[in-house]
C-alpha positions as CSV (number, residue, x, y, z in Angstrom):
1,M,44.1,-256.6,-37.6
2,F,44.7,-259.7,-38.3
3,R,45.3,-261.1,-41.7
4,N,42.7,-262.3,-43.9
5,F,44.1,-265.3,-45.1
6,K,43.3,-266.8,-48.7
7,T,43.4,-270.4,-49.2
8,V,43.3,-272.6,-52.0
9,L,40.0,-273.2,-53.3
10,N,40.2,-276.5,-53.9
11,M,42.0,-279.5,-53.3
12,V,42.2,-283.3,-54.3
13,F,44.2,-285.7,-52.4
14,G,45.0,-289.7,-53.2
15,R,46.8,-291.8,-54.8
16,G,45.7,-291.8,-58.8
17,S,44.5,-288.7,-58.7
18,F,46.3,-286.9,-61.6
19,N,43.4,-288.8,-63.3
20,Q,41.1,-286.3,-62.5
21,L,43.0,-283.5,-64.4
22,D,40.8,-283.9,-67.2
23,D,37.3,-283.8,-65.6
24,I,38.4,-280.6,-63.4
25,L,39.8,-278.7,-66.3
26,Q,36.8,-279.0,-68.6
27,K,34.8,-276.9,-66.1
28,K,37.2,-274.3,-66.4
29,R,37.5,-274.4,-70.3
30,N,35.9,-271.8,-72.6
31,N,36.9,-272.4,-76.0
32,T,40.5,-270.8,-75.4
33,F,43.3,-273.1,-74.6
34,M,45.2,-274.3,-71.3
35,V,48.7,-274.0,-70.8
36,F,50.8,-276.8,-69.2
37,L,54.4,-276.1,-67.5
38,V,55.9,-279.1,-67.1
39,D,59.3,-279.6,-65.8
40,D,61.5,-281.0,-68.7
41,V,62.8,-284.1,-66.9
42,F,59.6,-285.5,-67.7
43,K,59.7,-285.0,-71.3
44,E,60.4,-288.5,-72.1
45,S,58.6,-290.2,-68.7
46,E,55.2,-291.7,-68.9
47,L,53.5,-289.2,-67.1
48,K,53.8,-287.1,-70.4
49,K,51.4,-289.6,-71.9
50,R,49.0,-288.8,-69.2
51,I,48.8,-285.3,-69.4
52,P,45.4,-284.5,-70.4
53,L,46.2,-282.3,-73.7
54,M,43.4,-281.2,-76.2
55,D,43.8,-280.0,-79.5
56,K,44.6,-276.0,-78.8
57,D,46.7,-276.6,-75.7
58,Y,49.9,-275.4,-75.2
59,L,52.4,-277.5,-73.7
60,I,56.1,-275.7,-72.3
61,W,58.4,-277.9,-70.8
62,V,60.2,-275.5,-68.9
63,N,63.8,-275.7,-67.3
64,V,64.6,-275.2,-63.2
65,S,68.1,-276.6,-63.3
66,D,68.3,-272.5,-61.6
67,E,66.2,-271.3,-59.5
68,P,63.2,-269.5,-60.9
69,K,63.8,-265.9,-62.3
70,T,61.9,-263.3,-63.0
71,K,63.5,-262.8,-66.7
72,Y,62.6,-266.8,-67.2
73,V,59.1,-265.5,-66.1
74,D,59.0,-262.7,-68.7
75,S,60.1,-264.8,-71.4
76,L,57.4,-267.6,-70.7
77,T,54.7,-265.1,-70.7
78,K,55.8,-263.2,-73.7
79,Q,55.9,-267.1,-75.6
80,I,52.5,-267.6,-74.7
81,K,51.4,-264.3,-75.7
82,D,53.0,-265.1,-79.1
83,Y,50.8,-268.4,-79.4
84,S,47.6,-266.5,-78.5
85,K,46.5,-263.2,-79.0
86,L,43.5,-264.7,-76.5
87,L,44.3,-265.3,-72.6
88,P,44.3,-268.5,-72.1
89,D,41.6,-270.7,-69.7
90,G,44.0,-271.4,-67.0
91,V,47.9,-272.4,-66.2
92,I,48.7,-275.9,-65.1
93,G,52.1,-276.4,-63.3
94,I,53.6,-279.6,-63.0
95,G,56.6,-280.3,-61.3
96,G,58.6,-279.5,-58.2
97,G,58.5,-276.4,-56.3
98,S,60.3,-274.6,-58.6
99,T,57.9,-275.4,-61.3
100,M,55.1,-274.5,-59.1
101,D,56.6,-270.8,-58.8
102,L,56.9,-270.6,-62.6
103,A,53.1,-271.8,-62.5
104,K,51.8,-269.1,-60.4
105,A,54.4,-266.2,-61.7
106,V,53.2,-266.7,-65.1
107,S,49.6,-266.6,-64.1
108,I,50.1,-263.6,-62.8
109,M,52.6,-261.5,-65.3
110,L,49.0,-262.9,-68.1
111,T,47.2,-260.4,-66.7
112,N,49.2,-257.5,-65.2
113,S,51.6,-255.6,-66.9
114,G,55.8,-255.0,-67.1
115,S,58.4,-257.3,-65.9
116,A,58.0,-260.1,-62.8
117,A,60.4,-258.1,-61.3
118,D,58.1,-255.1,-60.7
119,Y,56.3,-257.3,-58.2
120,Q,58.9,-258.5,-56.2
121,G,57.3,-257.8,-52.6
122,W,54.1,-257.4,-50.3
123,D,50.7,-257.2,-52.1
124,L,51.4,-255.2,-55.3
125,V,49.8,-257.1,-58.0
126,K,46.9,-255.3,-59.0
127,N,45.0,-257.8,-61.3
128,P,43.7,-261.3,-60.8
129,A,45.7,-264.0,-62.2
130,V,44.3,-266.2,-64.7
131,Y,42.8,-270.1,-63.3
132,H,46.1,-271.9,-62.3
133,V,46.6,-275.0,-60.9
134,G,49.6,-276.8,-59.5
135,I,50.3,-280.3,-59.3
136,P,53.8,-281.1,-56.9
137,T,55.7,-284.0,-58.5
138,L,58.0,-283.4,-55.2
139,A,57.0,-282.7,-51.7
140,G,58.2,-280.2,-49.3
141,T,58.3,-277.1,-50.2
142,G,55.0,-275.7,-49.4
143,S,55.0,-273.9,-52.7
144,E,51.3,-275.8,-53.5
145,V,49.4,-273.5,-50.6
146,S,51.5,-270.5,-50.5
147,R,50.9,-267.1,-51.3
148,T,54.0,-266.7,-53.0
149,T,56.4,-267.2,-55.8
150,V,59.7,-266.7,-55.2
151,L,62.0,-265.2,-58.0
152,T,65.3,-264.1,-58.3
153,G,65.3,-260.6,-59.8
154,P,67.9,-258.6,-61.3
155,T,68.8,-257.2,-57.8
156,K,67.1,-259.2,-55.1
157,K,65.8,-262.6,-54.3
158,L,62.2,-262.3,-53.1
159,G,59.2,-263.5,-53.2
160,I,55.6,-262.1,-55.3
161,N,53.7,-262.2,-52.0
162,S,49.8,-261.7,-53.2
163,D,46.8,-263.0,-52.6
164,Y,46.2,-263.4,-56.2
165,T,49.6,-265.8,-56.4
166,V,47.3,-268.7,-54.3
167,F,46.6,-271.5,-57.0
168,D,42.6,-272.1,-57.6
169,Q,43.4,-275.7,-57.5
170,I,45.8,-278.4,-56.7
171,V,45.9,-282.0,-56.7
172,L,48.2,-283.4,-54.3
173,D,48.9,-287.0,-56.0
174,P,51.3,-288.9,-53.5
175,E,52.3,-291.4,-56.6
176,L,53.7,-288.6,-58.6
177,I,56.6,-287.9,-55.9
178,K,57.3,-291.6,-56.0
179,G,60.6,-292.1,-57.4
180,A,62.4,-289.0,-56.7
181,P,66.3,-289.3,-56.1
182,K,67.3,-289.9,-52.9
183,D,69.2,-286.1,-52.1
184,Q,66.3,-284.3,-54.4
185,R,63.4,-285.4,-52.0
186,F,65.7,-285.1,-48.6
187,Y,66.6,-281.6,-49.2
188,T,62.6,-280.8,-50.1
189,G,61.6,-282.6,-47.2
190,M,63.9,-280.5,-44.9
191,D,62.8,-277.5,-46.5
192,C,59.4,-278.8,-44.8
193,Y,60.7,-279.4,-41.9
194,I,62.6,-276.5,-41.5
195,H,59.7,-274.1,-42.1
196,C,58.4,-276.1,-39.2
197,I,60.7,-275.3,-36.7
198,E,61.3,-272.3,-37.9
199,S,57.3,-271.1,-37.2
200,L,57.4,-272.8,-34.0
201,K,60.5,-271.3,-32.6
202,G,59.2,-267.7,-34.2
203,T,57.8,-264.9,-32.6
204,F,54.7,-264.5,-34.8
205,L,53.7,-267.8,-33.8
206,N,49.9,-268.0,-33.2
207,A,47.9,-271.4,-32.2
208,F,46.7,-271.5,-36.7
209,S,50.7,-272.1,-37.4
210,K,51.4,-274.5,-34.2
211,G,48.5,-276.6,-35.0
212,Y,50.2,-277.0,-38.7
213,A,53.6,-277.0,-37.7
214,E,53.8,-280.0,-34.9
215,K,51.9,-282.3,-37.6
216,A,54.2,-281.4,-40.1
217,M,57.5,-281.7,-38.0
218,D,56.3,-285.0,-36.6
219,L,55.5,-286.3,-40.1
220,C,58.5,-285.6,-41.2
221,L,60.7,-287.1,-38.8
222,S,57.8,-290.6,-39.8
223,V,59.2,-289.8,-42.7
224,F,62.8,-289.5,-43.1
225,L,63.4,-292.0,-39.9
226,D,61.0,-294.4,-40.0
227,N,60.6,-296.2,-43.5
228,T,57.0,-297.3,-44.0
229,P,54.5,-298.0,-47.0
230,D,52.7,-294.6,-47.0
231,N,56.0,-292.3,-46.4
232,D,54.5,-290.7,-49.7
233,D,51.5,-289.7,-48.5
234,N,53.0,-288.7,-45.2
235,L,55.1,-286.4,-46.8
236,M,52.9,-284.8,-49.0
237,I,50.6,-284.0,-46.1
238,A,53.8,-282.8,-44.3
239,S,54.5,-280.2,-47.2
240,Y,50.9,-279.2,-47.5
241,F,50.2,-278.5,-43.5
242,G,54.1,-276.7,-43.5
243,G,52.9,-274.4,-46.1
244,M,50.1,-273.7,-44.0
245,S,52.0,-273.0,-40.9
246,I,54.1,-270.3,-42.6
247,A,50.9,-268.9,-44.0
248,Y,50.2,-267.2,-41.0
249,S,53.5,-266.9,-39.4
250,Q,56.8,-266.5,-41.3
251,V,60.1,-268.3,-41.7
252,G,63.6,-268.0,-40.0
253,V,66.8,-267.2,-39.8
254,A,68.1,-270.8,-42.5
255,H,65.0,-269.4,-45.2
256,A,67.0,-265.7,-44.5
257,L,70.7,-267.0,-45.4
258,S,69.4,-269.2,-47.9
259,Y,67.8,-266.6,-50.5
260,G,71.4,-264.8,-50.0
261,L,73.4,-268.5,-50.9
262,S,70.7,-269.0,-53.9
263,F,71.0,-265.2,-55.5
264,V,75.0,-265.1,-55.3
265,L,75.8,-268.7,-55.8
266,G,72.9,-270.2,-57.3
267,V,72.5,-272.9,-54.6
268,H,69.0,-274.4,-54.6
269,H,66.4,-273.6,-52.4
270,G,66.2,-276.7,-50.0
271,I,69.9,-278.0,-50.4
272,G,70.2,-273.7,-49.3
273,N,68.0,-274.1,-46.2
274,C,69.7,-277.5,-45.6
275,I,73.8,-275.9,-45.5
276,A,72.7,-273.0,-43.5
277,F,70.4,-274.8,-41.0
278,D,73.4,-277.0,-40.0
279,Y,75.4,-274.0,-38.9
280,L,72.3,-272.7,-36.5
281,E,72.5,-274.5,-33.4
282,D,72.9,-271.4,-31.6
283,Y,69.1,-270.7,-33.0
284,Y,67.2,-274.3,-33.3
285,K,69.8,-276.1,-31.1
286,E,67.8,-279.5,-30.3
287,S,66.3,-279.2,-34.2
288,V,69.7,-279.0,-35.7
289,Y,70.6,-282.5,-33.6
290,E,67.0,-283.7,-35.1
291,F,68.1,-282.8,-38.7
292,R,71.6,-284.0,-38.4
293,R,69.9,-287.6,-37.6
294,M,67.7,-287.4,-39.9
295,M,70.9,-286.9,-42.5
296,D,72.7,-290.0,-41.3
297,K,69.3,-291.8,-41.2
298,Q,68.9,-291.0,-45.4
299,N,72.8,-291.6,-45.7
300,V,72.6,-288.1,-47.3
301,T,75.4,-285.3,-47.3
302,I,75.2,-281.5,-47.6
303,P,77.9,-279.3,-49.6
304,R,81.0,-278.0,-47.7
305,N,83.2,-275.2,-47.9
306,I,81.1,-273.2,-50.4
307,M,82.5,-270.2,-49.3
308,S,86.2,-271.0,-50.0
309,N,86.5,-269.0,-53.0
310,I,83.7,-266.4,-52.5
311,T,84.8,-262.3,-53.1
312,N,84.1,-259.4,-50.5
313,E,81.7,-258.1,-53.1
314,Q,80.4,-261.4,-53.0
315,L,79.7,-261.6,-49.2
316,E,78.6,-258.4,-49.2
317,T,75.5,-259.1,-51.7
318,M,74.5,-261.9,-50.1
319,I,74.1,-260.1,-46.5
320,N,72.1,-257.2,-48.6
321,V,70.0,-259.9,-50.0
322,S,69.2,-261.5,-46.6
323,L,68.8,-258.1,-45.1
324,V,66.2,-257.4,-47.4
325,L,63.5,-259.9,-45.8
326,K,62.6,-257.7,-42.4
327,P,59.8,-260.2,-41.8
328,V,61.5,-263.1,-41.2
329,W,64.2,-261.6,-39.1
330,E,61.3,-260.8,-37.1
331,N,59.6,-263.9,-36.5
332,A,63.2,-265.4,-36.1
333,L,64.7,-262.6,-33.6
334,G,61.6,-260.5,-32.4
335,P,61.1,-256.6,-33.3
336,N,64.9,-255.7,-32.0
337,W,66.5,-258.2,-34.5
338,E,68.4,-255.5,-36.0
339,K,70.6,-255.3,-32.7
340,I,71.0,-259.2,-32.9
341,M,71.9,-259.9,-36.3
342,T,74.3,-257.4,-37.6
343,R,76.3,-257.3,-40.6
344,E,79.2,-259.1,-38.5
345,K,77.2,-261.8,-37.3
346,I,75.5,-262.6,-40.8
347,R,79.0,-262.4,-42.3
348,D,80.4,-264.8,-39.5
349,L,77.5,-267.4,-40.6
350,Y,78.1,-267.6,-44.1
351,L,81.8,-267.8,-44.0
352,R,81.6,-270.7,-41.4
353,M,79.7,-271.9,-44.5
């Protein structure tokens, strides 16, 4: 059975397109209010003044110093419900990939009972989310186009994977990613690059995924090896294309290992992917060399020896978290992946980090 793939319904792309947000939202306002979830790094920025708030709207500054957690989603959902007994007309997320994930998760939990942890998995969401808009201020995660909102729960790091997760509207304004810290920009951009490699080398590969991944990979190489005036535009489109590529395929070994690093050590997703990918010559040899070239060109380093104080219990937890991602391993290594990627092999890869 072929997947009936849901995409973002509406997209605006271009420098200055953030200025159209008010017009976009006006068509969705229905005499209640809009919720704006905005990364708190912008609390004292010029961007704050440009957010089209109306009298009843609710602005929440979200903190994404840690990876998004189900308990934080539950807390934000309660905060909004305490603000008003009415459902908001929409939830607008403004920030990086973690803020995108929070906006998607909160929009779902406003119309579904229980905890966000109850919906970690595939197609568990019962009720449609409220209208939700994604406006990325970093580029690379592909969260703006993904049907997944990646969350760390009490026992696992696993996404809410649902057609209801997909944004109804995204605004891709390359001006918003200008000035991002160099290292953060690189780590997030490499999330896109690694998406593409894992898609192209995966057993789920198809013409749809291949077309998007190849173009996104070329754009990433251009951004991080060449210095051109349209780098921000290219990186934002690379992120979109990279997200589209894995939507009809899957990610691979680096992402599976990164989930374990994040759950146990709190390593941010983009950094975790970079740490893991650097040790995967056996699986993505030429691409790992290419990754190192980009890292040298950008004068970026990745953390080393992060496992030096790891306990055996923590290591076993990391392995367990990684092994939960069965579709990811199958894409990376085929249907017999369990015979190839044993616990001992995963342990060895982690200990090398």
